[in-house]
ZALO-932400 format. One record per atom (N, C-alpha, C): residue number from 1; residue in three letters; atom name; x, y, z. Coordinates in pm, whole numbers, m for minus. Each point is the difference from the previous one (the first is absolute). Layout:
<atoms>
<atom><k>NUM</k><r>ALA</r><a>CA</a><px>X</px><py>Y</py><pz>Z</pz></atom>
...
</atoms>
This chain:
<atoms>
<atom><k>1</k><r>MET</r><a>N</a><px>11989</px><py>m21977</py><pz>4868</pz></atom>
<atom><k>1</k><r>MET</r><a>CA</a><px>m65</px><py>94</py><pz>24</pz></atom>
<atom><k>1</k><r>MET</r><a>C</a><px>m26</px><py>123</py><pz>m52</pz></atom>
<atom><k>2</k><r>GLN</r><a>N</a><px>81</px><py>88</py><pz>m71</pz></atom>
<atom><k>2</k><r>GLN</r><a>CA</a><px>18</px><py>63</py><pz>m134</pz></atom>
<atom><k>2</k><r>GLN</r><a>C</a><px>m144</px><py>m28</py><pz>m71</pz></atom>
<atom><k>3</k><r>THR</r><a>N</a><px>37</px><py>m122</py><pz>m45</pz></atom>
<atom><k>3</k><r>THR</r><a>CA</a><px>m95</px><py>m16</py><pz>m68</pz></atom>
<atom><k>3</k><r>THR</r><a>C</a><px>m188</px><py>m7</py><pz>m12</pz></atom>
<atom><k>4</k><r>LEU</r><a>N</a><px>m12</px><py>m63</py><pz>158</pz></atom>
<atom><k>4</k><r>LEU</r><a>CA</a><px>m124</px><py>39</py><pz>84</pz></atom>
<atom><k>4</k><r>LEU</r><a>C</a><px>1</px><py>148</py><pz>m33</pz></atom>
<atom><k>5</k><r>VAL</r><a>N</a><px>78</px><py>69</py><pz>56</pz></atom>
<atom><k>5</k><r>VAL</r><a>CA</a><px>m42</px><py>169</py><pz>m17</pz></atom>
<atom><k>5</k><r>VAL</r><a>C</a><px>m18</px><py>45</py><pz>m152</pz></atom>
<atom><k>6</k><r>LEU</r><a>N</a><px>67</px><py>m14</py><pz>m72</pz></atom>
<atom><k>6</k><r>LEU</r><a>CA</a><px>m38</px><py>20</py><pz>m132</pz></atom>
<atom><k>6</k><r>LEU</r><a>C</a><px>m129</px><py>m37</py><pz>m70</pz></atom>
<atom><k>7</k><r>ILE</r><a>N</a><px>m22</px><py>m128</py><pz>30</pz></atom>
<atom><k>7</k><r>ILE</r><a>CA</a><px>m149</px><py>m102</py><pz>m36</pz></atom>
<atom><k>7</k><r>ILE</r><a>C</a><px>m93</px><py>136</py><pz>64</pz></atom>
<atom><k>8</k><r>LEU</r><a>N</a><px>m42</px><py>37</py><pz>140</pz></atom>
<atom><k>8</k><r>LEU</r><a>CA</a><px>m39</px><py>43</py><pz>70</pz></atom>
<atom><k>8</k><r>LEU</r><a>C</a><px>m49</px><py>145</py><pz>m45</pz></atom>
<atom><k>9</k><r>ILE</r><a>N</a><px>116</px><py>44</py><pz>m82</pz></atom>
<atom><k>9</k><r>ILE</r><a>CA</a><px>0</px><py>140</py><pz>m38</pz></atom>
<atom><k>9</k><r>ILE</r><a>C</a><px>m71</px><py>8</py><pz>m122</pz></atom>
<atom><k>10</k><r>LEU</r><a>N</a><px>m4</px><py>m89</py><pz>m87</pz></atom>
<atom><k>10</k><r>LEU</r><a>CA</a><px>m35</px><py>m11</py><pz>m119</pz></atom>
<atom><k>10</k><r>LEU</r><a>C</a><px>m172</px><py>m31</py><pz>m31</pz></atom>
<atom><k>11</k><r>PHE</r><a>N</a><px>m4</px><py>m120</py><pz>113</pz></atom>
<atom><k>11</k><r>PHE</r><a>CA</a><px>m167</px><py>13</py><pz>55</pz></atom>
<atom><k>11</k><r>PHE</r><a>C</a><px>m83</px><py>114</py><pz>30</pz></atom>
<atom><k>12</k><r>LEU</r><a>N</a><px>81</px><py>71</py><pz>83</pz></atom>
<atom><k>12</k><r>LEU</r><a>CA</a><px>m67</px><py>123</py><pz>39</pz></atom>
<atom><k>12</k><r>LEU</r><a>C</a><px>10</px><py>110</py><pz>m111</pz></atom>
<atom><k>13</k><r>ILE</r><a>N</a><px>92</px><py>m27</py><pz>m70</pz></atom>
<atom><k>13</k><r>ILE</r><a>CA</a><px>3</px><py>141</py><pz>m139</pz></atom>
<atom><k>13</k><r>ILE</r><a>C</a><px>m149</px><py>m73</py><pz>m89</pz></atom>
<atom><k>14</k><r>SER</r><a>N</a><px>11</px><py>m154</py><pz>m29</pz></atom>
<atom><k>14</k><r>SER</r><a>CA</a><px>m81</px><py>m21</py><pz>m66</pz></atom>
<atom><k>14</k><r>SER</r><a>C</a><px>m164</px><py>40</py><pz>56</pz></atom>
<atom><k>15</k><r>ILE</r><a>N</a><px>8</px><py>m71</py><pz>117</pz></atom>
<atom><k>15</k><r>ILE</r><a>CA</a><px>m136</px><py>59</py><pz>37</pz></atom>
<atom><k>15</k><r>ILE</r><a>C</a><px>m47</px><py>170</py><pz>19</pz></atom>
<atom><k>16</k><r>PHE</r><a>N</a><px>72</px><py>39</py><pz>4</pz></atom>
<atom><k>16</k><r>PHE</r><a>CA</a><px>m38</px><py>185</py><pz>m9</pz></atom>
<atom><k>16</k><r>PHE</r><a>C</a><px>41</px><py>18</py><pz>m139</pz></atom>
<atom><k>17</k><r>SER</r><a>N</a><px>34</px><py>m52</py><pz>m80</pz></atom>
<atom><k>17</k><r>SER</r><a>CA</a><px>2</px><py>38</py><pz>m130</pz></atom>
<atom><k>17</k><r>SER</r><a>C</a><px>m161</px><py>11</py><pz>m59</pz></atom>
<atom><k>18</k><r>VAL</r><a>N</a><px>m49</px><py>m134</py><pz>41</pz></atom>
<atom><k>18</k><r>VAL</r><a>CA</a><px>m141</px><py>m120</py><pz>m38</pz></atom>
<atom><k>18</k><r>VAL</r><a>C</a><px>m134</px><py>145</py><pz>76</pz></atom>
<atom><k>19</k><r>LEU</r><a>N</a><px>39</px><py>m1</py><pz>110</pz></atom>
<atom><k>19</k><r>LEU</r><a>CA</a><px>m91</px><py>142</py><pz>56</pz></atom>
<atom><k>19</k><r>LEU</r><a>C</a><px>40</px><py>102</py><pz>m41</pz></atom>
<atom><k>20</k><r>LEU</r><a>N</a><px>91</px><py>91</py><pz>m44</pz></atom>
<atom><k>20</k><r>LEU</r><a>CA</a><px>12</px><py>125</py><pz>m64</pz></atom>
<atom><k>20</k><r>LEU</r><a>C</a><px>m44</px><py>m2</py><pz>m103</pz></atom>
<atom><k>21</k><r>TYR</r><a>N</a><px>m40</px><py>m120</py><pz>m153</pz></atom>
<atom><k>21</k><r>TYR</r><a>CA</a><px>m78</px><py>m12</py><pz>m61</pz></atom>
<atom><k>21</k><r>TYR</r><a>C</a><px>m109</px><py>m3</py><pz>m11</pz></atom>
<atom><k>22</k><r>PHE</r><a>N</a><px>m32</px><py>m42</py><pz>94</pz></atom>
<atom><k>22</k><r>PHE</r><a>CA</a><px>m156</px><py>m16</py><pz>4</pz></atom>
<atom><k>22</k><r>PHE</r><a>C</a><px>m40</px><py>156</py><pz>48</pz></atom>
<atom><k>23</k><r>LYS</r><a>N</a><px>35</px><py>45</py><pz>111</pz></atom>
<atom><k>23</k><r>LYS</r><a>CA</a><px>m51</px><py>141</py><pz>68</pz></atom>
<atom><k>23</k><r>LYS</r><a>C</a><px>23</px><py>90</py><pz>m161</pz></atom>
<atom><k>24</k><r>SER</r><a>N</a><px>89</px><py>m10</py><pz>m95</pz></atom>
<atom><k>24</k><r>SER</r><a>CA</a><px>39</px><py>128</py><pz>m110</pz></atom>
<atom><k>24</k><r>SER</r><a>C</a><px>m153</px><py>m68</py><pz>m78</pz></atom>
<atom><k>25</k><r>LYS</r><a>N</a><px>13</px><py>m114</py><pz>m23</pz></atom>
<atom><k>25</k><r>LYS</r><a>CA</a><px>m131</px><py>m53</py><pz>m92</pz></atom>
<atom><k>25</k><r>LYS</r><a>C</a><px>m166</px><py>24</py><pz>7</pz></atom>
<atom><k>26</k><r>ASN</r><a>N</a><px>26</px><py>m8</py><pz>157</pz></atom>
<atom><k>26</k><r>ASN</r><a>CA</a><px>m171</px><py>56</py><pz>115</pz></atom>
<atom><k>26</k><r>ASN</r><a>C</a><px>m5</px><py>172</py><pz>m29</pz></atom>
<atom><k>27</k><r>GLY</r><a>N</a><px>146</px><py>76</py><pz>m2</pz></atom>
<atom><k>27</k><r>GLY</r><a>CA</a><px>m45</px><py>84</py><pz>1</pz></atom>
<atom><k>27</k><r>GLY</r><a>C</a><px>0</px><py>21</py><pz>m153</pz></atom>
<atom><k>28</k><r>ARG</r><a>N</a><px>41</px><py>7</py><pz>m86</pz></atom>
<atom><k>28</k><r>ARG</r><a>CA</a><px>m7</px><py>20</py><pz>m169</pz></atom>
<atom><k>28</k><r>ARG</r><a>C</a><px>m191</px><py>m2</py><pz>m19</pz></atom>
<atom><k>29</k><r>LEU</r><a>N</a><px>m39</px><py>m126</py><pz>88</pz></atom>
<atom><k>29</k><r>LEU</r><a>CA</a><px>m159</px><py>m40</py><pz>m63</pz></atom>
<atom><k>29</k><r>LEU</r><a>C</a><px>m67</px><py>128</py><pz>100</pz></atom>
<atom><k>30</k><r>GLU</r><a>N</a><px>17</px><py>25</py><pz>109</pz></atom>
<atom><k>30</k><r>GLU</r><a>CA</a><px>m69</px><py>106</py><pz>44</pz></atom>
<atom><k>30</k><r>GLU</r><a>C</a><px>m15</px><py>106</py><pz>m19</pz></atom>
<atom><k>31</k><r>LYS</r><a>N</a><px>166</px><py>43</py><pz>m101</pz></atom>
<atom><k>31</k><r>LYS</r><a>CA</a><px>m22</px><py>118</py><pz>m79</pz></atom>
<atom><k>31</k><r>LYS</r><a>C</a><px>m72</px><py>0</py><pz>m96</pz></atom>
<atom><k>32</k><r>LEU</r><a>N</a><px>m6</px><py>m134</py><pz>m80</pz></atom>
<atom><k>32</k><r>LEU</r><a>CA</a><px>m102</px><py>m10</py><pz>m149</pz></atom>
<atom><k>32</k><r>LEU</r><a>C</a><px>m158</px><py>m2</py><pz>45</pz></atom>
<atom><k>33</k><r>GLN</r><a>N</a><px>m22</px><py>m30</py><pz>101</pz></atom>
<atom><k>33</k><r>GLN</r><a>CA</a><px>m152</px><py>28</py><pz>73</pz></atom>
<atom><k>33</k><r>GLN</r><a>C</a><px>m56</px><py>127</py><pz>16</pz></atom>
<atom><k>34</k><r>ASN</r><a>N</a><px>121</px><py>68</py><pz>19</pz></atom>
<atom><k>34</k><r>ASN</r><a>CA</a><px>m32</px><py>146</py><pz>46</pz></atom>
<atom><k>34</k><r>ASN</r><a>C</a><px>m11</px><py>110</py><pz>m121</pz></atom>
<atom><k>35</k><r>GLY</r><a>N</a><px>67</px><py>m100</py><pz>m72</pz></atom>
<atom><k>35</k><r>GLY</r><a>CA</a><px>m36</px><py>106</py><pz>m106</pz></atom>
<atom><k>35</k><r>GLY</r><a>C</a><px>146</px><py>18</py><pz>m48</pz></atom>
<atom><k>36</k><r>GLU</r><a>N</a><px>144</px><py>6</py><pz>14</pz></atom>
<atom><k>36</k><r>GLU</r><a>CA</a><px>106</px><py>77</py><pz>m15</pz></atom>
<atom><k>36</k><r>GLU</r><a>C</a><px>53</px><py>m119</py><pz>m29</pz></atom>
<atom><k>37</k><r>CYS</r><a>N</a><px>123</px><py>68</py><pz>m114</pz></atom>
<atom><k>37</k><r>CYS</r><a>CA</a><px>57</px><py>m119</py><pz>m61</pz></atom>
<atom><k>37</k><r>CYS</r><a>C</a><px>130</px><py>15</py><pz>101</pz></atom>
<atom><k>38</k><r>PRO</r><a>N</a><px>58</px><py>m105</py><pz>53</pz></atom>
<atom><k>38</k><r>PRO</r><a>CA</a><px>163</px><py>m55</py><pz>57</pz></atom>
<atom><k>38</k><r>PRO</r><a>C</a><px>121</px><py>20</py><pz>m89</pz></atom>
<atom><k>39</k><r>THR</r><a>N</a><px>m19</px><py>9</py><pz>m88</pz></atom>
<atom><k>39</k><r>THR</r><a>CA</a><px>88</px><py>21</py><pz>m110</pz></atom>
<atom><k>39</k><r>THR</r><a>C</a><px>27</px><py>150</py><pz>m52</pz></atom>
<atom><k>40</k><r>CYS</r><a>N</a><px>m71</px><py>140</py><pz>m32</pz></atom>
<atom><k>40</k><r>CYS</r><a>CA</a><px>20</px><py>60</py><pz>m30</pz></atom>
<atom><k>40</k><r>CYS</r><a>C</a><px>m70</px><py>119</py><pz>116</pz></atom>
<atom><k>41</k><r>GLY</r><a>N</a><px>m66</px><py>m19</py><pz>95</pz></atom>
<atom><k>41</k><r>GLY</r><a>CA</a><px>m69</px><py>68</py><pz>96</pz></atom>
<atom><k>41</k><r>GLY</r><a>C</a><px>m117</px><py>91</py><pz>m69</pz></atom>
<atom><k>42</k><r>ALA</r><a>N</a><px>m55</px><py>m22</py><pz>m115</pz></atom>
<atom><k>42</k><r>ALA</r><a>CA</a><px>m110</px><py>43</py><pz>m17</pz></atom>
<atom><k>42</k><r>ALA</r><a>C</a><px>m91</px><py>m4</py><pz>66</pz></atom>
<atom><k>43</k><r>LYS</r><a>N</a><px>m146</px><py>59</py><pz>17</pz></atom>
<atom><k>43</k><r>LYS</r><a>CA</a><px>m127</px><py>6</py><pz>93</pz></atom>
<atom><k>43</k><r>LYS</r><a>C</a><px>m113</px><py>34</py><pz>m28</pz></atom>
<atom><k>44</k><r>PRO</r><a>N</a><px>m97</px><py>m41</py><pz>28</pz></atom>
<atom><k>44</k><r>PRO</r><a>CA</a><px>m142</px><py>1</py><pz>m89</pz></atom>
<atom><k>44</k><r>PRO</r><a>C</a><px>19</px><py>208</py><pz>33</pz></atom>
<atom><k>45</k><r>LYS</r><a>N</a><px>m71</px><py>46</py><pz>m184</pz></atom>
<atom><k>45</k><r>LYS</r><a>CA</a><px>m18</px><py>122</py><pz>36</pz></atom>
<atom><k>45</k><r>LYS</r><a>C</a><px>m188</px><py>62</py><pz>27</pz></atom>
<atom><k>46</k><r>VAL</r><a>N</a><px>m2</px><py>117</py><pz>120</pz></atom>
<atom><k>46</k><r>VAL</r><a>CA</a><px>m98</px><py>12</py><pz>7</pz></atom>
<atom><k>46</k><r>VAL</r><a>C</a><px>m58</px><py>113</py><pz>m32</pz></atom>
<atom><k>47</k><r>PHE</r><a>N</a><px>m119</px><py>60</py><pz>m92</pz></atom>
<atom><k>47</k><r>PHE</r><a>CA</a><px>m5</px><py>103</py><pz>m46</pz></atom>
<atom><k>47</k><r>PHE</r><a>C</a><px>m141</px><py>44</py><pz>48</pz></atom>
<atom><k>48</k><r>THR</r><a>N</a><px>m14</px><py>105</py><pz>12</pz></atom>
<atom><k>48</k><r>THR</r><a>CA</a><px>m142</px><py>65</py><pz>86</pz></atom>
<atom><k>48</k><r>THR</r><a>C</a><px>m51</px><py>133</py><pz>m75</pz></atom>
<atom><k>49</k><r>ASP</r><a>N</a><px>m128</px><py>m19</py><pz>m46</pz></atom>
<atom><k>49</k><r>ASP</r><a>CA</a><px>m72</px><py>50</py><pz>m26</pz></atom>
<atom><k>49</k><r>ASP</r><a>C</a><px>m103</px><py>108</py><pz>36</pz></atom>
<atom><k>50</k><r>ASN</r><a>N</a><px>82</px><py>142</py><pz>m2</pz></atom>
<atom><k>50</k><r>ASN</r><a>CA</a><px>m134</px><py>99</py><pz>159</pz></atom>
<atom><k>50</k><r>ASN</r><a>C</a><px>m102</px><py>42</py><pz>m72</pz></atom>
<atom><k>51</k><r>SER</r><a>N</a><px>m60</px><py>m19</py><pz>m97</pz></atom>
<atom><k>51</k><r>SER</r><a>CA</a><px>m91</px><py>69</py><pz>m59</pz></atom>
<atom><k>51</k><r>SER</r><a>C</a><px>m154</px><py>m146</py><pz>72</pz></atom>
<atom><k>52</k><r>THR</r><a>N</a><px>74</px><py>m131</py><pz>m43</pz></atom>
<atom><k>52</k><r>THR</r><a>CA</a><px>m84</px><py>m61</py><pz>67</pz></atom>
<atom><k>52</k><r>THR</r><a>C</a><px>50</px><py>m106</py><pz>115</pz></atom>
<atom><k>53</k><r>ASN</r><a>N</a><px>100</px><py>63</py><pz>55</pz></atom>
<atom><k>53</k><r>ASN</r><a>CA</a><px>81</px><py>m86</py><pz>137</pz></atom>
<atom><k>53</k><r>ASN</r><a>C</a><px>m19</px><py>m165</py><pz>m12</pz></atom>
<atom><k>54</k><r>THR</r><a>N</a><px>56</px><py>m16</py><pz>m167</pz></atom>
<atom><k>54</k><r>THR</r><a>CA</a><px>4</px><py>m131</py><pz>36</pz></atom>
<atom><k>54</k><r>THR</r><a>C</a><px>157</px><py>m20</py><pz>m75</pz></atom>
<atom><k>55</k><r>THR</r><a>N</a><px>43</px><py>m142</py><pz>83</pz></atom>
<atom><k>55</k><r>THR</r><a>CA</a><px>160</px><py>m37</py><pz>15</pz></atom>
<atom><k>55</k><r>THR</r><a>C</a><px>0</px><py>m117</py><pz>m150</pz></atom>
<atom><k>56</k><r>PHE</r><a>N</a><px>84</px><py>19</py><pz>m31</pz></atom>
<atom><k>56</k><r>PHE</r><a>CA</a><px>46</px><py>m66</py><pz>m102</pz></atom>
<atom><k>56</k><r>PHE</r><a>C</a><px>154</px><py>m106</py><pz>32</pz></atom>
<atom><k>57</k><r>LYS</r><a>N</a><px>14</px><py>m93</py><pz>m18</pz></atom>
<atom><k>57</k><r>LYS</r><a>CA</a><px>115</px><py>m77</py><pz>29</pz></atom>
<atom><k>57</k><r>LYS</r><a>C</a><px>67</px><py>m120</py><pz>m137</pz></atom>
<atom><k>58</k><r>GLN</r><a>N</a><px>135</px><py>68</py><pz>m41</pz></atom>
<atom><k>58</k><r>GLN</r><a>CA</a><px>27</px><py>m58</py><pz>m95</pz></atom>
<atom><k>58</k><r>GLN</r><a>C</a><px>102</px><py>m164</py><pz>56</pz></atom>
<atom><k>59</k><r>ASP</r><a>N</a><px>m5</px><py>m84</py><pz>m30</pz></atom>
<atom><k>59</k><r>ASP</r><a>CA</a><px>73</px><py>m122</py><pz>35</pz></atom>
<atom><k>59</k><r>ASP</r><a>C</a><px>155</px><py>23</py><pz>m26</pz></atom>
<atom><k>60</k><r>VAL</r><a>N</a><px>53</px><py>m68</py><pz>52</pz></atom>
<atom><k>60</k><r>VAL</r><a>CA</a><px>148</px><py>m46</py><pz>m87</pz></atom>
<atom><k>60</k><r>VAL</r><a>C</a><px>20</px><py>m142</py><pz>m10</pz></atom>
<atom><k>61</k><r>ILE</r><a>N</a><px>m58</px><py>m59</py><pz>100</pz></atom>
<atom><k>61</k><r>ILE</r><a>CA</a><px>35</px><py>m152</py><pz>9</pz></atom>
<atom><k>61</k><r>ILE</r><a>C</a><px>m138</px><py>m56</py><pz>m58</pz></atom>
<atom><k>62</k><r>SER</r><a>N</a><px>m11</px><py>m76</py><pz>m78</pz></atom>
<atom><k>62</k><r>SER</r><a>CA</a><px>m89</px><py>m80</py><pz>m101</pz></atom>
<atom><k>62</k><r>SER</r><a>C</a><px>m27</px><py>m159</py><pz>68</pz></atom>
<atom><k>63</k><r>SER</r><a>N</a><px>m94</px><py>m75</py><pz>31</pz></atom>
<atom><k>63</k><r>SER</r><a>CA</a><px>36</px><py>m124</py><pz>35</pz></atom>
<atom><k>63</k><r>SER</r><a>C</a><px>m85</px><py>m46</py><pz>m70</pz></atom>
<atom><k>64</k><r>ARG</r><a>N</a><px>28</px><py>m180</py><pz>m20</pz></atom>
<atom><k>64</k><r>ARG</r><a>CA</a><px>m88</px><py>m81</py><pz>m95</pz></atom>
<atom><k>64</k><r>ARG</r><a>C</a><px>3</px><py>m135</py><pz>83</pz></atom>
<atom><k>65</k><r>ILE</r><a>N</a><px>m111</px><py>m46</py><pz>21</pz></atom>
<atom><k>65</k><r>ILE</r><a>CA</a><px>42</px><py>m192</py><pz>40</pz></atom>
<atom><k>65</k><r>ILE</r><a>C</a><px>23</px><py>m49</py><pz>m88</pz></atom>
<atom><k>66</k><r>LEU</r><a>N</a><px>137</px><py>m100</py><pz>10</pz></atom>
<atom><k>66</k><r>LEU</r><a>CA</a><px>13</px><py>m73</py><pz>m81</pz></atom>
<atom><k>66</k><r>LEU</r><a>C</a><px>m68</px><py>m136</py><pz>m5</pz></atom>
<atom><k>67</k><r>LYS</r><a>N</a><px>8</px><py>m80</py><pz>121</pz></atom>
<atom><k>67</k><r>LYS</r><a>CA</a><px>m81</px><py>m115</py><pz>29</pz></atom>
<atom><k>67</k><r>LYS</r><a>C</a><px>m26</px><py>33</py><pz>95</pz></atom>
<atom><k>68</k><r>ASN</r><a>N</a><px>m127</px><py>m108</py><pz>10</pz></atom>
<atom><k>68</k><r>ASN</r><a>CA</a><px>m88</px><py>64</py><pz>176</pz></atom>
<atom><k>68</k><r>ASN</r><a>C</a><px>m37</px><py>m159</py><pz>5</pz></atom>
<atom><k>69</k><r>HIS</r><a>N</a><px>113</px><py>m47</py><pz>103</pz></atom>
<atom><k>69</k><r>HIS</r><a>CA</a><px>m53</px><py>m163</py><pz>47</pz></atom>
<atom><k>69</k><r>HIS</r><a>C</a><px>m90</px><py>m25</py><pz>37</pz></atom>
<atom><k>70</k><r>GLY</r><a>N</a><px>m103</px><py>26</py><pz>m6</pz></atom>
<atom><k>70</k><r>GLY</r><a>CA</a><px>m114</px><py>14</py><pz>125</pz></atom>
<atom><k>70</k><r>GLY</r><a>C</a><px>2</px><py>m4</py><pz>95</pz></atom>
<atom><k>71</k><r>CYS</r><a>N</a><px>m131</px><py>m65</py><pz>100</pz></atom>
<atom><k>71</k><r>CYS</r><a>CA</a><px>27</px><py>50</py><pz>148</pz></atom>
<atom><k>71</k><r>CYS</r><a>C</a><px>102</px><py>m39</py><pz>117</pz></atom>
<atom><k>72</k><r>SER</r><a>N</a><px>25</px><py>m173</py><pz>m82</pz></atom>
<atom><k>72</k><r>SER</r><a>CA</a><px>157</px><py>m18</py><pz>65</pz></atom>
<atom><k>72</k><r>SER</r><a>C</a><px>121</px><py>37</py><pz>11</pz></atom>
<atom><k>73</k><r>GLY</r><a>N</a><px>5</px><py>103</py><pz>m156</pz></atom>
<atom><k>73</k><r>GLY</r><a>CA</a><px>165</px><py>m10</py><pz>m60</pz></atom>
<atom><k>73</k><r>GLY</r><a>C</a><px>10</px><py>169</py><pz>48</pz></atom>
<atom><k>74</k><r>ALA</r><a>N</a><px>115</px><py>84</py><pz>m54</pz></atom>
<atom><k>74</k><r>ALA</r><a>CA</a><px>10</px><py>131</py><pz>m19</pz></atom>
<atom><k>74</k><r>ALA</r><a>C</a><px>m35</px><py>49</py><pz>m155</pz></atom>
<atom><k>75</k><r>ILE</r><a>N</a><px>28</px><py>145</py><pz>8</pz></atom>
<atom><k>75</k><r>ILE</r><a>CA</a><px>m17</px><py>102</py><pz>m63</pz></atom>
<atom><k>75</k><r>ILE</r><a>C</a><px>111</px><py>22</py><pz>m104</pz></atom>
<atom><k>76</k><r>ASP</r><a>N</a><px>52</px><py>8</py><pz>m104</pz></atom>
<atom><k>76</k><r>ASP</r><a>CA</a><px>126</px><py>38</py><pz>m83</pz></atom>
<atom><k>76</k><r>ASP</r><a>C</a><px>m66</px><py>117</py><pz>m58</pz></atom>
<atom><k>77</k><r>MET</r><a>N</a><px>95</px><py>127</py><pz>84</pz></atom>
<atom><k>77</k><r>MET</r><a>CA</a><px>m54</px><py>142</py><pz>m50</pz></atom>
<atom><k>77</k><r>MET</r><a>C</a><px>125</px><py>56</py><pz>m113</pz></atom>
<atom><k>78</k><r>GLU</r><a>N</a><px>m13</px><py>32</py><pz>m97</pz></atom>
<atom><k>78</k><r>GLU</r><a>CA</a><px>136</px><py>60</py><pz>m54</pz></atom>
<atom><k>78</k><r>GLU</r><a>C</a><px>m64</px><py>159</py><pz>34</pz></atom>
<atom><k>79</k><r>TYR</r><a>N</a><px>103</px><py>57</py><pz>22</pz></atom>
<atom><k>79</k><r>TYR</r><a>CA</a><px>m39</px><py>161</py><pz>22</pz></atom>
<atom><k>79</k><r>TYR</r><a>C</a><px>160</px><py>97</py><pz>m84</pz></atom>
<atom><k>80</k><r>SER</r><a>N</a><px>m73</px><py>87</py><pz>m58</pz></atom>
<atom><k>80</k><r>SER</r><a>CA</a><px>71</px><py>41</py><pz>m94</pz></atom>
<atom><k>80</k><r>SER</r><a>C</a><px>m1</px><py>134</py><pz>m7</pz></atom>
<atom><k>81</k><r>CYS</r><a>N</a><px>117</px><py>92</py><pz>m25</pz></atom>
<atom><k>81</k><r>CYS</r><a>CA</a><px>21</px><py>140</py><pz>70</pz></atom>
<atom><k>81</k><r>CYS</r><a>C</a><px>m20</px><py>67</py><pz>m155</pz></atom>
<atom><k>82</k><r>LYS</r><a>N</a><px>m81</px><py>101</py><pz>m6</pz></atom>
<atom><k>82</k><r>LYS</r><a>CA</a><px>m33</px><py>95</py><pz>m149</pz></atom>
<atom><k>82</k><r>LYS</r><a>C</a><px>156</px><py>85</py><pz>m42</pz></atom>
<atom><k>83</k><r>ASN</r><a>N</a><px>29</px><py>47</py><pz>108</pz></atom>
<atom><k>83</k><r>ASN</r><a>CA</a><px>124</px><py>112</py><pz>34</pz></atom>
<atom><k>83</k><r>ASN</r><a>C</a><px>168</px><py>m106</py><pz>m69</pz></atom>
<atom><k>84</k><r>CYS</r><a>N</a><px>5</px><py>m63</py><pz>53</pz></atom>
<atom><k>84</k><r>CYS</r><a>CA</a><px>156</px><py>m125</py><pz>m12</pz></atom>
<atom><k>84</k><r>CYS</r><a>C</a><px>0</px><py>m89</py><pz>m52</pz></atom>
<atom><k>85</k><r>GLY</r><a>N</a><px>m144</px><py>m90</py><pz>m37</pz></atom>
<atom><k>85</k><r>GLY</r><a>CA</a><px>m34</px><py>m94</py><pz>m67</pz></atom>
<atom><k>85</k><r>GLY</r><a>C</a><px>42</px><py>m141</py><pz>68</pz></atom>
<atom><k>86</k><r>MET</r><a>N</a><px>84</px><py>29</py><pz>148</pz></atom>
<atom><k>86</k><r>MET</r><a>CA</a><px>m34</px><py>m108</py><pz>38</pz></atom>
<atom><k>86</k><r>MET</r><a>C</a><px>m102</px><py>m89</py><pz>45</pz></atom>
<atom><k>87</k><r>LYS</r><a>N</a><px>20</px><py>m147</py><pz>20</pz></atom>
<atom><k>87</k><r>LYS</r><a>CA</a><px>m104</px><py>m97</py><pz>m33</pz></atom>
<atom><k>87</k><r>LYS</r><a>C</a><px>48</px><py>m83</py><pz>122</pz></atom>
<atom><k>88</k><r>GLU</r><a>N</a><px>m90</px><py>m46</py><pz>103</pz></atom>
<atom><k>88</k><r>GLU</r><a>CA</a><px>44</px><py>m105</py><pz>76</pz></atom>
<atom><k>88</k><r>GLU</r><a>C</a><px>m158</px><py>m80</py><pz>52</pz></atom>
<atom><k>89</k><r>VAL</r><a>N</a><px>35</px><py>m143</py><pz>27</pz></atom>
<atom><k>89</k><r>VAL</r><a>CA</a><px>m103</px><py>m80</py><pz>12</pz></atom>
<atom><k>89</k><r>VAL</r><a>C</a><px>m10</px><py>m28</py><pz>172</pz></atom>
<atom><k>90</k><r>HIS</r><a>N</a><px>m77</px><py>m3</py><pz>45</pz></atom>
<atom><k>90</k><r>HIS</r><a>CA</a><px>9</px><py>m46</py><pz>135</pz></atom>
<atom><k>90</k><r>HIS</r><a>C</a><px>m162</px><py>m69</py><pz>12</pz></atom>
<atom><k>91</k><r>SER</r><a>N</a><px>61</px><py>m108</py><pz>139</pz></atom>
<atom><k>91</k><r>SER</r><a>CA</a><px>m127</px><py>m141</py><pz>12</pz></atom>
<atom><k>91</k><r>SER</r><a>C</a><px>m47</px><py>102</py><pz>146</pz></atom>
<atom><k>92</k><r>THR</r><a>N</a><px>m119</px><py>24</py><pz>41</pz></atom>
<atom><k>92</k><r>THR</r><a>CA</a><px>m45</px><py>m13</py><pz>99</pz></atom>
<atom><k>92</k><r>THR</r><a>C</a><px>m117</px><py>m103</py><pz>50</pz></atom>
<atom><k>93</k><r>PRO</r><a>N</a><px>m59</px><py>47</py><pz>124</pz></atom>
<atom><k>93</k><r>PRO</r><a>CA</a><px>m66</px><py>m166</py><pz>m1</pz></atom>
<atom><k>93</k><r>PRO</r><a>C</a><px>m122</px><py>109</py><pz>m10</pz></atom>
<atom><k>94</k><r>ASN</r><a>N</a><px>m136</px><py>m135</py><pz>m23</pz></atom>
<atom><k>94</k><r>ASN</r><a>CA</a><px>m123</px><py>m20</py><pz>m16</pz></atom>
<atom><k>94</k><r>ASN</r><a>C</a><px>m26</px><py>76</py><pz>106</pz></atom>
<atom><k>95</k><r>ASN</r><a>N</a><px>m124</px><py>69</py><pz>79</pz></atom>
<atom><k>95</k><r>ASN</r><a>CA</a><px>m84</px><py>16</py><pz>101</pz></atom>
<atom><k>95</k><r>ASN</r><a>C</a><px>m123</px><py>m41</py><pz>0</pz></atom>
<atom><k>96</k><r>SER</r><a>N</a><px>m14</px><py>42</py><pz>m161</pz></atom>
<atom><k>96</k><r>SER</r><a>CA</a><px>m218</px><py>53</py><pz>m54</pz></atom>
<atom><k>96</k><r>SER</r><a>C</a><px>m65</px><py>m149</py><pz>46</pz></atom>
<atom><k>97</k><r>CYS</r><a>N</a><px>46</px><py>m94</py><pz>10</pz></atom>
<atom><k>97</k><r>CYS</r><a>CA</a><px>m56</px><py>m131</py><pz>m3</pz></atom>
<atom><k>97</k><r>CYS</r><a>C</a><px>m131</px><py>13</py><pz>133</pz></atom>
<atom><k>98</k><r>GLY</r><a>N</a><px>m88</px><py>43</py><pz>m28</pz></atom>
<atom><k>98</k><r>GLY</r><a>CA</a><px>m105</px><py>26</py><pz>122</pz></atom>
<atom><k>98</k><r>GLY</r><a>C</a><px>m91</px><py>m190</py><pz>31</pz></atom>
<atom><k>99</k><r>MET</r><a>N</a><px>88</px><py>m18</py><pz>50</pz></atom>
<atom><k>99</k><r>MET</r><a>CA</a><px>m95</px><py>m117</py><pz>103</pz></atom>
<atom><k>99</k><r>MET</r><a>C</a><px>m34</px><py>17</py><pz>120</pz></atom>
</atoms>
């Protein structure tokens, strides 16, 4: 009986740890897509020229496409922070196929 309870507890811990991993991964990806660095917390800077009423935005996160696997695949994106030098690679589904 103790073995069964121990196995059940270990199974639940493993399931919740996997869910926590995916939640933190999606949270980091969402921050990167919003232009905020998840490591150092730097946000894009917005400057306004009062004489011409023009706003300028200086991005902290730069992104580039590493691999594009076509219509049926995913896009591998590399995000890098200009402040702390952090680099992360994330795969996003490709939704740009117009059929």
